[in-house]
Backbone as a chain_set.jsonl record, in Angstrom:
{"seq": "MFYSNLKRRNPDEIAQRVVQDIPEGAHVNLGIGMPMRISNHLPRNREILLQSENGLLGMGPLAAAHEVDTELVNAGKQPVTMLPGASLFNHAESFAMIRGGHLDICVLGAFEVSVNGDLANWRTNDDDAIPAVGGAMDLAHGAKLLFVMMDHLTKNGQSKIVNRCTYPLTASRVVDKIYTDLATLAIEDCGVRAIDWIPDLEFDQLREITGVDLLAPR", "coords": {"N": [[66.992, 68.854, -15.077], [65.268, 68.666, -18.307], [66.231, 66.477, -19.754], [67.102, 64.568, -17.998], [65.556, 62.387, -17.388], [65.327, 60.917, -19.674], [65.076, 58.006, -21.744], [67.897, 56.56, -22.52], [70.193, 55.384, -25.074], [71.821, 52.348, -24.279], [75.25, 51.193, -23.721], [75.489, 48.862, -25.332], [73.465, 49.146, -27.156], [74.307, 51.473, -28.445], [76.647, 50.403, -29.637], [75.438, 48.538, -31.421], [74.199, 50.355, -33.111], [76.433, 51.554, -34.331], [77.434, 49.354, -35.757], [75.604, 49.221, -37.889], [76.607, 50.99, -39.666], [78.903, 49.951, -40.635], [80.503, 48.73, -43.379], [80.256, 45.778, -45.471], [83.034, 43.584, -45.585], [84.888, 45.321, -44.381], [87.799, 46.401, -42.69], [88.429, 46.801, -39.382], [89.357, 48.649, -36.525], [89.048, 48.462, -33.017], [88.817, 50.677, -30.399], [89.936, 51.062, -26.92], [87.677, 50.431, -24.269], [84.262, 51.5, -24.477], [83.993, 51.022, -27.359], [84.841, 48.383, -27.693], [82.705, 46.752, -27.268], [81.51, 46.332, -29.661], [82.431, 44.051, -30.917], [80.812, 42.006, -30.027], [78.46, 42.275, -31.366], [78.508, 41.95, -34.122], [76.998, 40.705, -37.022], [76.881, 37.246, -37.821], [76.647, 36.507, -40.422], [77.968, 38.326, -41.921], [80.987, 39.635, -43.416], [83.306, 41.061, -41.589], [86.321, 42.269, -40.605], [87.957, 42.408, -37.623], [90.561, 44.275, -36.194], [92.966, 44.078, -33.721], [94.951, 46.259, -31.837], [97.131, 45.169, -30.418], [97.97, 42.994, -31.929], [96.267, 41.207, -33.53], [94.274, 40.021, -36.108], [91.113, 39.425, -37.273], [89.546, 39.119, -35.079], [87.158, 37.786, -32.8], [84.03, 37.722, -30.959], [83.92, 38.848, -27.46], [85.316, 36.618, -25.047], [83.488, 33.97, -23.69], [83.034, 32.493, -20.385], [83.944, 29.727, -20.529], [85.561, 29.872, -22.706], [87.795, 31.318, -22.305], [91.087, 32.24, -22.77], [93.967, 33.102, -21.385], [96.117, 34.171, -22.656], [95.161, 35.269, -24.915], [94.006, 38.151, -25.767], [92.333, 41.399, -26.112], [93.177, 44.849, -27.008], [92.47, 46.083, -24.715], [92.962, 44.263, -22.767], [90.956, 42.402, -22.403], [89.636, 39.08, -22.399], [89.352, 37.451, -25.523], [87.912, 35.971, -28.526], [88.923, 34.15, -31.474], [88.153, 34.283, -34.955], [87.621, 31.872, -37.612], [90.478, 31.578, -39.66], [91.786, 33.733, -38.605], [94.663, 35.793, -37.741], [97.809, 36.155, -36.044], [100.241, 38.558, -34.945], [103.187, 40.608, -34.498], [103.675, 43.654, -32.6], [104.95, 45.669, -34.11], [104.235, 44.958, -36.728], [101.523, 45.244, -36.537], [101.236, 48.044, -36.124], [102.278, 48.825, -38.567], [100.224, 48.16, -40.279], [98.299, 49.938, -39.316], [99.513, 52.545, -39.592], [100.027, 52.411, -42.293], [97.651, 52.838, -43.66], [95.782, 50.797, -43.923], [93.488, 50.216, -42.583], [90.029, 50.372, -42.611], [88.119, 51.555, -40.952], [88.245, 53.064, -37.788], [87.221, 52.828, -34.415], [86.841, 54.816, -31.698], [86.882, 55.934, -28.246], [86.047, 59.066, -26.547], [86.839, 62.19, -24.916], [86.172, 64.72, -25.706], [84.741, 66.078, -28.747], [85.239, 68.269, -31.369], [83.395, 70.694, -33.423], [84.604, 70.743, -35.926], [85.693, 68.314, -36.109], [87.886, 67.758, -34.502], [89.675, 65.669, -32.212], [89.776, 64.769, -28.835], [91.113, 62.651, -26.648], [92.897, 61.55, -24.893], [93.827, 62.663, -22.514], [92.567, 64.514, -19.657], [92.039, 67.695, -18.07], [92.558, 67.12, -15.498], [94.687, 66.906, -12.863], [95.163, 64.683, -11.359], [94.539, 62.54, -12.945], [95.632, 59.832, -14.998], [97.449, 60.134, -17.862], [96.714, 58.599, -21.073], [97.637, 57.89, -23.906], [98.185, 55.773, -25.693], [97.754, 54.011, -28.749], [96.183, 55.848, -30.026], [96.731, 58.222, -31.471], [98.078, 57.339, -33.769], [96.088, 55.668, -34.853], [93.973, 57.487, -35.269], [94.932, 59.015, -37.391], [95.622, 57.105, -39.213], [93.495, 55.411, -39.999], [90.884, 55.135, -42.529], [88.328, 56.079, -42.043], [87.015, 57.633, -39.141], [85.268, 56.769, -36.29], [83.445, 57.775, -33.461], [82.578, 56.668, -30.197], [80.673, 57.537, -27.453], [79.439, 58.918, -24.32], [76.932, 61.375, -24.485], [76.952, 63.594, -22.8], [78.837, 65.022, -20.115], [79.462, 63.909, -16.675], [78.636, 66.112, -15.29], [76.746, 67.178, -16.853], [77.512, 68.616, -19.062], [77.936, 69.147, -22.568], [79.791, 66.922, -24.642], [80.328, 67.445, -27.189], [81.755, 70.053, -28.788], [82.396, 73.525, -29.578], [85.097, 74.175, -29.626], [87.79, 72.215, -28.635], [88.711, 71.769, -25.226], [90.511, 70.163, -23.995], [93.786, 68.545, -24.354], [94.627, 67.846, -27.716], [94.187, 64.81, -29.495], [94.174, 64.372, -32.263], [93.67, 66.431, -35.106], [90.789, 67.43, -36.928], [89.71, 64.848, -37.726], [87.569, 63.196, -37.08], [84.727, 61.467, -38.248], [82.125, 60.461, -37.715], [79.902, 60.519, -34.909], [78.719, 58.603, -32.22], [76.413, 58.455, -29.782], [74.783, 58.134, -26.525], [72.47, 59.511, -26.94], [72.195, 60.248, -29.612], [73.083, 60.01, -33.177], [75.607, 61.502, -34.966], [76.993, 63.395, -37.69], [80.14, 64.634, -38.843], [80.494, 67.192, -40.954], [81.675, 69.245, -43.741], [80.28, 71.598, -43.54], [79.499, 71.67, -40.908], [78.138, 70.102, -37.883], [75.995, 67.494, -38.306], [72.851, 66.148, -37.431], [71.94, 62.798, -37.507], [70.326, 60.715, -36.549], [68.262, 60.193, -33.558], [67.321, 59.517, -30.106], [63.92, 58.288, -29.524], [62.359, 59.737, -27.633], [63.142, 62.349, -27.782], [63.087, 65.607, -29.1], [64.199, 67.36, -32.08], [64.928, 70.079, -31.688], [65.309, 69.968, -28.959], [67.477, 68.246, -28.825], [69.444, 69.821, -30.078], [69.605, 71.864, -28.211], [70.632, 70.521, -25.95], [73.082, 69.651, -27.022], [74.444, 71.963, -27.575], [75.838, 73.183, -29.675], [75.776, 74.634, -33.009], [73.708, 72.764, -34.426], [73.023, 70.883, -37.294], [70.041, 70.014, -39.111], [68.701, 66.791, -40.12], [69.288, 65.586, -43.507]], "CA": [[66.739, 69.278, -16.445], [64.322, 67.769, -18.926], [66.851, 65.257, -20.312], [67.613, 63.675, -16.973], [64.687, 61.171, -17.355], [65.251, 60.289, -20.979], [65.561, 56.607, -21.943], [69.01, 56.682, -23.405], [70.781, 54.153, -25.554], [72.859, 51.842, -23.426], [76.454, 51.017, -24.61], [75.299, 47.843, -26.385], [72.636, 49.752, -28.238], [75.222, 52.364, -29.223], [77.481, 49.483, -30.47], [74.559, 48.055, -32.492], [73.977, 51.429, -34.075], [77.679, 51.673, -35.132], [77.493, 48.231, -36.679], [74.792, 49.528, -39.002], [77.32, 51.797, -40.593], [80.171, 49.303, -41.034], [80.212, 47.995, -44.617], [80.771, 44.402, -45.726], [84.403, 43.489, -45.957], [85.662, 46.349, -43.788], [88.844, 46.111, -41.677], [88.026, 47.743, -38.345], [90.041, 48.616, -35.211], [88.2, 48.909, -31.919], [89.607, 51.297, -29.291], [89.67, 50.567, -25.579], [86.496, 50.921, -23.616], [82.983, 51.222, -25.086], [84.065, 50.433, -28.677], [85.123, 46.934, -27.652], [81.431, 46.039, -27.251], [81.108, 46.103, -31.021], [82.789, 42.678, -31.319], [79.716, 41.118, -29.659], [77.291, 42.581, -32.153], [78.637, 41.811, -35.562], [76.247, 39.593, -37.532], [77.701, 36.198, -38.267], [76.505, 36.331, -41.84], [78.707, 39.389, -42.601], [82.436, 39.543, -43.26], [83.933, 42.292, -41.089], [87.531, 41.832, -39.924], [88.366, 43.266, -36.531], [91.961, 44.263, -35.912], [93.321, 44.608, -32.377], [96.23, 46.937, -31.9], [98.181, 44.368, -29.843], [98.46, 41.991, -32.815], [95.316, 40.185, -33.93], [93.332, 40.297, -37.171], [90.077, 38.339, -37.241], [89.088, 38.978, -33.653], [85.726, 37.503, -32.623], [83.367, 38.293, -29.725], [84.554, 38.659, -26.177], [85.252, 35.206, -24.704], [82.672, 33.457, -22.548], [83.865, 31.849, -19.32], [84.545, 28.457, -20.941], [86.412, 30.106, -23.861], [88.883, 32.245, -21.892], [92.496, 31.927, -22.978], [94.577, 34.327, -20.758], [97.101, 34.709, -23.598], [94.443, 35.796, -26.071], [93.26, 39.318, -25.275], [92.286, 42.531, -26.999], [94.031, 45.88, -26.538], [92.044, 46.471, -23.376], [93.238, 43.129, -21.917], [89.789, 41.581, -22.208], [89.737, 37.835, -23.197], [88.555, 37.485, -26.755], [87.997, 34.727, -29.363], [89.377, 34.342, -32.84], [87.348, 33.732, -35.999], [88.441, 31.041, -38.522], [91.328, 32.348, -40.566], [92.44, 34.812, -37.925], [96.139, 35.729, -37.693], [98.495, 36.796, -34.943], [101.467, 39.16, -35.417], [103.789, 41.397, -33.489], [103.223, 45.038, -32.484], [105.42, 46.419, -35.213], [103.379, 44.651, -37.901], [100.18, 45.86, -36.258], [101.3, 49.493, -36.445], [102.509, 49.024, -40.022], [98.88, 48.179, -40.869], [97.599, 51.151, -38.906], [100.099, 53.708, -40.241], [100.036, 52.245, -43.756], [96.33, 53.155, -44.266], [95.07, 49.558, -44.264], [92.251, 50.074, -41.759], [88.905, 51.169, -43.242], [87.449, 52.268, -39.901], [88.595, 52.878, -36.371], [86.204, 53.308, -33.491], [87.472, 55.27, -30.474], [86.139, 56.726, -27.265], [86.525, 60.432, -26.522], [86.452, 63.104, -23.904], [85.551, 65.842, -26.451], [84.913, 66.177, -30.169], [84.796, 69.645, -31.778], [82.458, 70.745, -34.597], [85.32, 70.512, -37.076], [86.231, 66.941, -36.092], [88.997, 67.545, -33.657], [89.478, 64.608, -31.237], [90.515, 64.795, -27.6], [90.708, 61.368, -25.976], [94.005, 60.888, -24.189], [93.976, 63.187, -21.2], [91.788, 65.653, -19.295], [92.851, 68.694, -17.3], [92.649, 66.688, -14.097], [96.088, 66.603, -12.558], [95.197, 63.337, -10.758], [94.283, 61.53, -13.928], [96.816, 59.316, -15.676], [97.329, 60.243, -19.311], [96.684, 57.303, -21.692], [97.488, 58.105, -25.29], [98.14, 54.497, -26.427], [97.95, 54.141, -30.188], [95.116, 56.642, -30.608], [97.197, 59.202, -32.469], [98.352, 56.63, -34.964], [94.809, 55.232, -35.381], [93.16, 58.597, -35.759], [95.445, 59.48, -38.707], [95.822, 56.008, -40.146], [92.265, 54.84, -40.553], [90.218, 55.938, -43.564], [87.2, 56.736, -41.342], [87.101, 57.535, -37.671], [83.984, 56.861, -35.582], [83.58, 57.939, -31.973], [81.492, 56.234, -29.319], [80.865, 58.236, -26.121], [78.228, 59.521, -23.736], [76.659, 62.726, -25.073], [77.197, 64.57, -21.8], [79.695, 64.672, -18.942], [78.71, 63.666, -15.447], [78.123, 67.405, -14.873], [75.705, 67.629, -17.794], [78.07, 69.435, -20.173], [78.089, 68.428, -23.832], [81.133, 66.564, -25.08], [80.532, 67.949, -28.549], [82.045, 71.428, -28.443], [82.952, 74.321, -30.658], [86.532, 74.044, -29.598], [88.209, 71.293, -27.529], [89.472, 72.338, -24.137], [91.505, 69.169, -23.593], [94.79, 68.352, -25.35], [94.118, 67.097, -28.863], [94.777, 63.567, -30.08], [94.345, 64.634, -33.651], [92.751, 67.514, -35.592], [89.968, 67.243, -38.177], [89.763, 63.45, -38.135], [86.336, 62.497, -36.716], [83.684, 61.449, -39.274], [80.777, 60.285, -37.106], [79.824, 60.394, -33.43], [77.626, 57.8, -31.752], [76.231, 58.64, -28.308], [73.555, 57.6, -25.886], [71.33, 60.315, -27.343], [72.084, 60.545, -31.067], [74.135, 59.809, -34.142], [75.949, 62.79, -35.635], [78.063, 63.368, -38.696], [80.947, 65.854, -39.002], [80.567, 67.589, -42.405], [82.372, 70.501, -43.999], [79.437, 72.695, -43.139], [79.199, 71.614, -39.496], [77.688, 68.852, -37.288], [74.641, 67.168, -38.74], [72.165, 65.097, -36.699], [71.499, 61.719, -38.368], [69.128, 60.157, -35.824], [68.333, 60.411, -32.12], [66.368, 58.681, -29.361], [62.514, 58.654, -29.836], [61.733, 60.727, -26.704], [63.831, 63.645, -27.872], [62.841, 66.408, -30.347], [65.455, 67.911, -32.679], [65.312, 71.308, -30.999], [65.865, 69.626, -27.638], [68.832, 67.694, -29.046], [70.285, 70.978, -30.308], [69.84, 72.627, -26.946], [71.533, 69.657, -25.12], [74.396, 69.512, -27.6], [75.091, 73.237, -27.337], [76.482, 73.729, -30.882], [74.864, 74.88, -34.081], [73.477, 71.495, -34.982], [72.273, 70.821, -38.569], [68.994, 69.074, -39.207], [68.975, 65.758, -41.13], [69.027, 65.947, -44.885]], "C": [[65.874, 68.221, -17.188], [64.924, 66.451, -19.464], [67.283, 64.264, -19.28], [66.784, 62.328, -16.908], [64.549, 60.488, -18.681], [65.697, 58.854, -20.946], [66.639, 56.604, -22.996], [69.419, 55.35, -23.996], [71.835, 53.665, -24.544], [74.04, 51.513, -24.326], [76.283, 49.925, -25.617], [74.411, 48.34, -27.539], [73.391, 50.736, -29.077], [76.087, 51.484, -30.19], [76.655, 48.93, -31.641], [74.323, 49.151, -33.571], [75.297, 51.653, -34.925], [77.744, 50.6, -36.16], [76.719, 48.448, -37.934], [75.608, 50.287, -40.131], [78.712, 51.225, -41.022], [79.903, 48.421, -42.263], [80.821, 46.623, -44.609], [82.207, 44.495, -46.151], [85.36, 44.549, -45.279], [86.678, 45.771, -42.775], [88.71, 47.235, -40.609], [88.844, 47.534, -37.063], [89.115, 49.135, -34.162], [89.119, 49.4, -30.793], [89.156, 50.679, -27.969], [88.418, 51.184, -25.025], [85.221, 50.554, -24.365], [83.056, 50.64, -26.486], [84.253, 48.943, -28.736], [83.801, 46.108, -27.588], [80.973, 45.636, -28.666], [81.356, 44.674, -31.435], [81.655, 41.702, -30.968], [78.484, 41.301, -30.49], [77.411, 42.54, -33.633], [77.911, 40.606, -36.026], [77.157, 38.487, -38.071], [77.647, 35.989, -39.763], [77.221, 37.478, -42.655], [80.165, 39.191, -42.374], [83.032, 40.863, -42.881], [85.138, 41.782, -40.272], [87.951, 42.821, -38.885], [89.84, 43.119, -36.304], [92.17, 44.814, -34.505], [94.794, 45.088, -32.391], [97.421, 46.057, -31.335], [98.578, 43.162, -30.71], [97.541, 40.887, -33.218], [94.396, 40.746, -35.022], [92.403, 39.086, -37.315], [89.587, 38.098, -35.858], [87.575, 38.733, -33.629], [85.166, 38.153, -31.406], [84.233, 38.094, -28.529], [84.328, 37.224, -25.732], [84.329, 34.983, -23.559], [83.557, 32.754, -21.598], [84.566, 30.631, -19.786], [85.527, 28.659, -22.085], [87.671, 30.889, -23.489], [90.257, 31.596, -22.088], [93.226, 33.18, -22.474], [95.659, 34.919, -21.694], [96.462, 35.326, -24.87], [93.503, 36.957, -25.603], [93.245, 40.442, -26.284], [93.182, 43.65, -26.395], [93.682, 46.399, -25.156], [92.261, 45.34, -22.342], [92.007, 42.282, -21.579], [89.985, 40.267, -22.997], [88.809, 37.857, -24.404], [88.679, 36.121, -27.451], [88.565, 35.136, -30.726], [88.439, 33.655, -33.825], [88.204, 32.791, -36.852], [89.203, 31.865, -39.499], [92.025, 33.545, -39.921], [93.956, 34.678, -37.886], [96.627, 36.553, -36.564], [99.823, 37.381, -35.451], [101.973, 40.095, -34.295], [103.308, 42.9, -33.582], [103.687, 45.895, -33.635], [104.576, 46.194, -36.436], [102.007, 45.298, -37.737], [100.195, 47.347, -36.621], [101.654, 49.781, -37.897], [101.115, 48.995, -40.72], [98.185, 49.455, -40.568], [98.157, 52.395, -39.67], [100.121, 53.609, -41.736], [98.664, 52.466, -44.422], [95.55, 51.893, -44.647], [93.823, 49.314, -43.479], [91.199, 50.967, -42.439], [88.255, 52.067, -42.167], [88.17, 52.001, -38.567], [87.526, 53.504, -35.522], [86.849, 53.564, -32.166], [86.465, 55.906, -29.519], [86.706, 58.141, -27.334], [86.075, 61.191, -25.296], [85.689, 64.273, -24.489], [85.736, 65.591, -27.941], [84.43, 67.57, -30.582], [83.97, 69.552, -33.077], [83.259, 70.496, -35.895], [86.074, 69.135, -37.08], [87.507, 66.757, -35.28], [88.719, 66.483, -32.547], [90.334, 64.817, -30.032], [90.149, 63.587, -26.786], [91.831, 60.787, -25.114], [94.279, 61.493, -22.832], [92.98, 64.344, -20.949], [92.715, 66.689, -18.596], [92.953, 68.314, -15.832], [94.046, 66.234, -13.82], [96.238, 65.2, -11.924], [94.963, 62.211, -11.712], [95.518, 61.098, -14.646], [96.616, 59.417, -17.163], [97.432, 58.873, -19.994], [96.53, 57.437, -23.236], [97.44, 56.801, -26.076], [98.473, 54.692, -27.869], [96.907, 55.025, -30.832], [95.532, 57.62, -31.666], [97.455, 58.537, -33.797], [96.993, 56.173, -35.665], [93.958, 56.378, -35.942], [93.648, 59.136, -37.152], [95.515, 58.345, -39.754], [94.581, 55.401, -40.747], [91.589, 55.736, -41.539], [89.017, 56.671, -43.008], [87.374, 56.57, -39.834], [85.71, 57.806, -37.053], [84.292, 57.015, -34.085], [82.365, 57.495, -31.267], [81.736, 56.919, -27.974], [79.475, 58.614, -25.612], [78.159, 60.937, -24.328], [77.091, 63.842, -24.121], [78.19, 64.089, -20.755], [78.845, 64.374, -17.775], [78.135, 64.947, -14.888], [77.104, 67.979, -15.826], [76.216, 68.537, -18.874], [78.256, 68.562, -21.453], [79.576, 68.124, -24.138], [81.383, 66.979, -26.516], [80.621, 69.493, -28.387], [82.51, 72.208, -29.671], [84.492, 74.283, -30.779], [86.97, 73.203, -28.385], [88.994, 72.058, -26.494], [90.519, 71.431, -23.614], [92.561, 69.073, -24.646], [94.285, 67.435, -26.463], [94.917, 65.805, -29.076], [95.088, 63.751, -31.501], [93.347, 65.69, -34.064], [92.027, 67.067, -36.841], [89.983, 65.782, -38.63], [88.46, 62.684, -37.896], [85.319, 62.596, -37.87], [82.278, 61.332, -38.691], [80.896, 60.089, -35.569], [78.573, 59.633, -33.026], [77.546, 57.91, -30.262], [74.975, 57.953, -27.791], [72.325, 58.328, -26.299], [71.163, 60.392, -28.821], [73.236, 59.976, -31.838], [74.381, 61.05, -34.896], [77.04, 62.6, -36.628], [78.796, 64.67, -38.709], [81.061, 66.092, -40.49], [81.34, 68.895, -42.55], [81.606, 71.738, -43.488], [79.04, 72.677, -41.646], [78.772, 70.186, -39.015], [76.22, 68.62, -37.658], [74.055, 66.025, -37.914], [71.662, 64.078, -37.746], [70.231, 61.058, -37.824], [69.3, 60.425, -34.349], [67.245, 59.588, -31.439], [64.945, 59.192, -29.544], [61.977, 59.724, -28.904], [62.263, 62.12, -26.782], [63.395, 64.305, -29.218], [64.129, 67.005, -30.838], [65.907, 69.182, -31.955], [65.851, 71.046, -29.612], [67.293, 69.037, -27.75], [69.857, 68.849, -29.27], [70.606, 71.665, -29.083], [70.803, 71.84, -26.033], [72.971, 69.726, -25.661], [75.179, 70.872, -27.533], [75.97, 73.8, -28.479], [75.429, 73.972, -31.949], [74.63, 73.578, -34.912], [72.64, 71.565, -36.232], [71.208, 69.77, -38.506], [69.391, 67.95, -40.229], [68.645, 66.2, -42.506], [67.62, 65.439, -45.289]], "O": [[65.766, 67.069, -16.766], [64.222, 65.45, -19.608], [67.791, 63.2, -19.634], [67.277, 61.303, -16.436], [63.741, 59.569, -18.822], [66.608, 58.507, -20.194], [66.363, 56.64, -24.195], [69.039, 54.297, -23.483], [72.628, 54.451, -24.027], [73.902, 51.535, -25.55], [76.872, 50.014, -26.694], [74.599, 47.994, -28.705], [73.161, 50.841, -30.282], [76.227, 51.789, -31.374], [77.162, 48.87, -32.761], [74.264, 48.869, -34.768], [75.21, 51.916, -36.125], [78.068, 50.864, -37.318], [77.105, 47.925, -38.979], [75.31, 50.205, -41.322], [79.532, 51.894, -41.65], [79.142, 47.458, -42.172], [81.758, 46.33, -43.866], [82.582, 45.347, -46.957], [86.538, 44.608, -45.63], [86.41, 44.773, -42.106], [88.856, 48.423, -40.9], [89.004, 46.411, -36.583], [88.451, 50.149, -34.372], [90.017, 48.708, -30.314], [88.19, 49.921, -27.887], [88.13, 52.351, -25.29], [85.092, 49.427, -24.842], [82.22, 49.793, -26.8], [83.871, 48.3, -29.713], [83.813, 44.901, -27.833], [80.163, 44.725, -28.837], [80.588, 44.119, -32.221], [81.568, 40.643, -31.589], [77.529, 40.541, -30.335], [76.536, 43.028, -34.349], [78.156, 39.525, -35.49], [78.143, 38.801, -38.737], [78.535, 35.345, -40.322], [77.09, 37.57, -43.875], [80.59, 38.673, -41.342], [83.252, 41.713, -43.743], [84.981, 40.966, -39.364], [88.273, 43.963, -39.211], [90.352, 42.003, -36.224], [91.634, 45.861, -34.142], [95.704, 44.418, -32.879], [98.565, 46.221, -31.758], [99.43, 42.376, -30.297], [97.956, 39.729, -33.257], [93.815, 41.82, -34.863], [92.825, 37.938, -37.455], [89.245, 36.971, -35.502], [86.815, 39.388, -34.343], [85.782, 39.069, -30.861], [85.165, 37.29, -28.543], [83.27, 36.656, -26.0], [84.365, 35.708, -22.565], [84.702, 32.436, -21.921], [85.745, 30.479, -19.464], [86.264, 27.732, -22.423], [88.534, 31.085, -24.344], [90.507, 30.498, -21.59], [93.105, 34.235, -23.097], [96.06, 36.069, -21.511], [97.154, 35.826, -25.757], [92.39, 36.739, -25.124], [94.051, 40.451, -27.214], [93.86, 43.423, -25.393], [94.486, 47.067, -24.506], [91.811, 45.438, -21.201], [92.007, 41.54, -20.597], [90.446, 40.309, -24.137], [87.641, 38.232, -24.309], [89.438, 35.25, -27.027], [88.663, 36.318, -31.056], [87.973, 32.549, -33.554], [89.429, 32.908, -36.815], [88.643, 32.77, -40.118], [92.758, 34.279, -40.583], [94.481, 33.57, -37.987], [95.989, 37.521, -36.15], [100.471, 36.769, -36.3], [101.289, 40.333, -33.299], [102.634, 43.299, -34.531], [102.943, 46.754, -34.109], [104.228, 47.152, -37.126], [101.427, 45.825, -38.687], [99.311, 47.846, -37.317], [101.361, 50.864, -38.403], [100.89, 49.754, -41.662], [97.537, 50.029, -41.444], [97.415, 53.162, -40.284], [100.225, 54.633, -42.41], [98.54, 52.293, -45.635], [94.752, 51.915, -45.584], [93.153, 48.301, -43.681], [91.446, 52.123, -42.783], [87.886, 53.207, -42.451], [88.624, 50.893, -38.278], [86.988, 54.563, -35.845], [87.364, 52.634, -31.546], [85.381, 56.342, -29.906], [87.676, 58.412, -28.043], [85.045, 60.871, -24.703], [84.721, 64.767, -23.911], [86.721, 64.989, -28.368], [83.343, 67.997, -30.191], [83.868, 68.503, -33.714], [82.663, 70.075, -36.887], [86.936, 68.865, -37.917], [88.144, 65.707, -35.362], [87.61, 66.438, -32.016], [91.538, 65.028, -30.177], [89.029, 63.479, -26.285], [91.728, 59.65, -24.653], [94.949, 60.84, -22.032], [92.596, 65.057, -21.877], [93.939, 66.564, -18.551], [93.394, 69.12, -15.013], [94.548, 65.301, -14.447], [97.32, 64.614, -11.957], [95.157, 61.047, -11.362], [96.397, 61.924, -14.891], [95.673, 58.822, -17.687], [98.198, 58.037, -19.516], [95.472, 57.149, -23.795], [96.704, 56.727, -27.06], [99.378, 55.458, -28.2], [96.736, 54.984, -32.05], [94.814, 57.845, -32.64], [97.105, 59.081, -34.844], [96.827, 56.293, -36.879], [93.306, 56.229, -36.976], [92.856, 59.636, -37.951], [95.475, 58.57, -40.964], [94.604, 54.925, -41.883], [91.683, 56.959, -41.436], [88.711, 57.777, -43.453], [87.811, 55.533, -39.336], [85.091, 58.852, -37.244], [85.255, 56.463, -33.552], [81.247, 57.857, -31.633], [82.84, 56.89, -27.432], [78.492, 58.628, -26.353], [79.169, 61.578, -24.619], [77.539, 64.902, -24.56], [78.354, 62.888, -20.545], [77.628, 64.551, -17.83], [77.216, 64.886, -14.072], [76.643, 69.108, -15.657], [75.418, 69.181, -19.554], [78.675, 67.407, -21.384], [80.463, 68.949, -23.921], [82.505, 66.883, -27.011], [79.683, 70.134, -27.912], [82.955, 71.631, -30.663], [85.069, 74.35, -31.864], [86.557, 73.464, -27.255], [89.837, 72.892, -26.825], [91.369, 71.872, -22.841], [92.3, 69.481, -25.778], [93.63, 66.422, -26.224], [96.128, 65.74, -28.866], [96.156, 63.341, -31.955], [92.293, 65.831, -33.444], [92.6, 66.402, -37.704], [90.242, 65.507, -39.802], [88.275, 61.611, -38.47], [85.084, 63.682, -38.401], [81.357, 62.024, -39.125], [81.883, 59.558, -35.059], [77.474, 59.987, -33.452], [78.468, 57.521, -29.545], [74.234, 57.298, -28.523], [71.219, 57.847, -26.052], [70.037, 60.592, -29.277], [74.229, 59.52, -31.271], [73.439, 61.628, -35.438], [77.917, 61.754, -36.454], [78.174, 65.727, -38.6], [81.655, 65.29, -41.21], [81.618, 69.567, -41.557], [82.183, 72.745, -43.076], [78.327, 73.567, -41.183], [79.038, 69.198, -39.699], [75.342, 69.432, -37.364], [74.73, 65.014, -37.721], [71.039, 64.455, -38.738], [69.234, 60.875, -38.522], [70.376, 60.843, -33.921], [66.364, 59.035, -32.096], [64.748, 60.397, -29.704], [61.193, 60.563, -29.348], [61.908, 62.983, -25.979], [63.346, 63.672, -30.273], [65.075, 67.141, -30.063], [67.086, 69.354, -31.648], [66.721, 71.767, -29.122], [68.166, 69.284, -26.918], [70.962, 68.839, -28.727], [71.758, 72.043, -28.868], [71.688, 72.432, -25.414], [73.935, 69.839, -24.904], [76.407, 70.89, -27.445], [76.732, 74.749, -28.287], [74.286, 73.544, -31.788], [75.269, 73.349, -35.939], [71.62, 72.255, -36.237], [71.426, 68.717, -37.906], [70.276, 68.136, -41.064], [67.816, 67.09, -42.693], [67.194, 65.64, -46.426]]}, "num_chains": 1, "name": "protein.A"}
């Protein structure tokens, strides 16, 4: 297919695009997987506080080899650093922050996102796959805004943006923006709107790939 040779955004470029939409002073939780790359791309001249579900506020970039402390990890068990003024706390306090509405943004991965913002990210229909709900349900409902980072297509070339999710839902009507290797999309009351996309792709091609009634940029 025509999109097989496109120069797509790599995970770090997707992370950089997400950072553009994080406002100064925001408290942000990063989900396991691709979203964790965001911690390496936050400008040092901006105040953005990263919260890790396992009990850290003020998380810095992923730890370099000489910085690794095996007792200081993010929710995905990757060694991380702490910024000046960071704090540590137990799991209960962490979820009090999440459930209490104190997070401005949460960035999660997904298997599917529907046109009305439904999120499916904890299990597929593969009987051999291990379900992994984690704290995603709490985060999806607790954060003021929910961003999703994911590949635009499955390995079989099917769009992960769908009219209706076929996988079990994590939460309904919660996704605000989707960031993929092909485009940035916003979930609006009137549907899914394209914000930007990779240079080698035309809007009509993006709409064809996505497979839903995609709205043009304003």
